[in-house]
N, C-alpha and C positions, 0 to 999 in steps of 0.2 A: 267368699268363695272357698270353701274348705278344700275342694279338689286342687285348686291352684296353689293354695298354701302348702298342700302335701307335695306337689311337684317341686315347689321351691325348696322344701326340706330335702327331697331326694337329690336334687342338683347340688345343694350345699354340702350334703354328706360326701358326694364325689369330690368336691373341692378340698374338703378337710382331709379325706383319705389320701389324695394325691399330694397334698402339702406334706403330710407325714412321710410319704414315700420319698419325696424330694429331699427331706431332711436326712433320711437314712443313706440315700445315694451320695449326698454331700459328705456325710461322715466317712463313707467308704473311700471316696476320692481323696479326702483330706489325709487319710492314713495310708496312702499308696506307698509311702516310703517308710512306714513304721514296721520294724523288724518283727516277724512272727504274727502280724495282724491278720485276723480272719474276717472276711467280709460278712455283712449282714443283709438278709433279704426280708421283705415283708410279705405276708400273706393276707389276702382280703376275704371278707365274708359278706354274703348277701344278707340284708335285713329287710323283712317285710313289715309294712305298716298297714293297719286296717283303716280304710277310708270311712269317715263318718257320713251318715245319710243326712242330707241338708234338712229334711223335714223333722226328723226325730232326734238327731244327734247320736243315735246308736250306730254301731259299726256293722258293716255288711260282712258277707261270707268271703270265700276265696276269690270270687270275682271282684270284690271290692278292695283288693289289696294292691299296694304300691311298693315297689322295691327301693332299696337304698344300699349303701355299702359302708363298712367300717373296717379298719385294720384289725384283723383277727389275732395277729401276733407277729413276732419276728423270729428269725432263725439264723443262728450263727453257723456258717459253712466252714467246717474244718478240713477243707481240701489242702493238699500239700502245696506249699509255696516253693518257688525256685530257690536253690541253694547258691549263695554267693561266697566265693573264697575271701578270706580275710588274713591280714598279717598279725592279728592279735591271737596269741595262743589260747586265750580264754574265751574266744568267740566260739560257741558251740551250737550246732544245728541238729535237729532231730529229723532223720530221713525215715518217715513212716509214722507209725502210731505211737502216741505217748506225749507226756508233759513233764517239765521239770517241776519239782516240788519246792515251794518257797515258803520260808517261815516269816510271818508278819509280826509286827511289834506287839500285838495283843495276844500272841501265843497261838493264833490259828494258822492254818496252812492254806496257801493259795497255789494255783498252778498256772504255768505259762509255757508258751512255745518260743518265747524270746530268750535266746541263750547268749545275750550280750553281757557276759560276766566280767568282773574285775576283782582285784585283790584289795581288801581294806587294810587298815593300819595294823590289825592283828593277824594278817596273812590269810584271812578267810575269804572264800569265794562268795561274792555278793552280786546282786543285780545293780543296775544303774541307780536305783533308789535306795541302795544300802540294805536290802532284805537278804537274809542268809539263804543260800542254797541248802536244801535238806536231802539226805544227811550232810552235815557240814564237811567241807574239804578245807584243810588248813595246809598252806604252802610254806615250807621252811624258808627262812630268810636267805639261805645260801643256795637257793635253787638257781641253776644256770639255764637249763633247758627243760621244757615240759612237752608232753605228748599225751593226748587223750585217745584211747583206743575205741573202736566201734562198740565194744561191750561196756564202755563207761569207765574202765580202769584208768586211773590217772598215774602216769609214769613221769618221774623227774630224774634229772641228773644234777647232782650238786657240784658246786665249784671245786675244781681240783680232783674230781673223781671221774673215773672212766666207766663206772657202773651205773645202771639205772635201777630205780627202786619204785615200788608202788606205794603211794601215800593215801589211797582211798579209791572208792568206786562211786561213780555218779549213777544213781538208779533213776528209772522212769516210772511214771504213773499213768494208767489208762482208765477209761470209763466206758461203760456199756453204750452210753449215748452222749457223746461229747457235746452235741447240739443243745443238750439240756443244762449245760453249765451256766452259772450266773456270772455275767461280766461285772467286775467291781472296779474297772478302770485300771490304767497303767499296764495294760496287756495281761492282767491277772484275772483268773476265774476261780470260782468256788463251787463245790458240789451242791446239787439240789436233789430232790426226790426223783426228778425226771432224768438226771444224768446218771444216777446210780452211784454206788459207793466206789471210792478209789481203790484200784488194785496196783500195788507196787511190784516191780520186777526188774530183771536185768535187761539192759538194752540188747537187742538182737536175738532175744529168746522169747518163746511163748507168745508170739504175736506182737511184741514190742518192736518199735523201730530202732535203727542204729544211730549212735551219736557220731557226728562228723566234726572233727576238730578243725579249728581255724576256718570256720565257715559260719554263715548266718542265713537263716531262712527269711526270704523276702515275703512281703505281703502277698496274699493270694488275690488281690484286687486286680482285675483286668480293666484298664482304663477305657478301652474301646467298648466293652460290654456295659460298663457303668454309664458311659455317655449315651449309648443307644437307649438304655432304660430311662435315662433322664429326659431324652427327647420324647419318648412315649409318654412319660409322666407329665411333661409340660403340655403336650397336646391334649391329654385327657383332662388336665386341669382347665385348659382353655375352653374345651367343649362344655364342661360342667358350668363354667362361669357364663358362657353364652346362654346356656339353658336357664340360669338364674335371671339373666338380663331379659331374655325373651318372656319368661313367666312374669317378671315385673311389668313389662310393657303390656302384657295381656290383662293384668290386674288394673293397670291404669286406664286402659281402654274400656274395661268393663265398668269402672267407676264413672267414666264420662258418659256411658250409654244408660246408666241407671236413671230412671225418671225421678 
């Protein structure tokens, strides 16, 4: 029964699509406490299949088509996360548009919204994984206090000195379409043709966000929204599975009635 088999395929496509949806929702919920994490959503696309004619095996026209669904793609949502104050002077958050530029071990540059920085053995500002902030910021060993201004200028006060001095400026990078960035893991992204080329600039100027010192940007995942979507996905999966079971019962009944 070609028609019943096609119905089975349609229902199965719904199960597979919702399974993928559930995996993305689970990833969002798992990263609800990841600093600077941006939630991902999935978009679905209808798929039409031509039904074969039982007598000839050829396909019919528009009236002989049956639908299905596939995940068409995913989209990273770069909406602003809440800012949480911190006691670490090297915890930095971006309030508005922009990314921190990070130098990777292979010489390439990645970008992140996670400003949980620390000082390495050479006094350089690095990420939790040891990747250097770009352009580099080197903190003198005798630094007593530090303050990062909204424009990214890094001001320090040395031990025994009453004067403050600037040791560098943290710049930001923006993209025409941040949703087109490629996620390479560890809260890092790299440009693609879809994202556009990176544009560097000073924080607080020309459409760039400001840098907030002693603060961290929280994940933009809303637990209540993710749980609501998960309930909808679970129900859709259950309905698709019921359709598979019903079609299977129909096929079994047809086989029993066959002379």
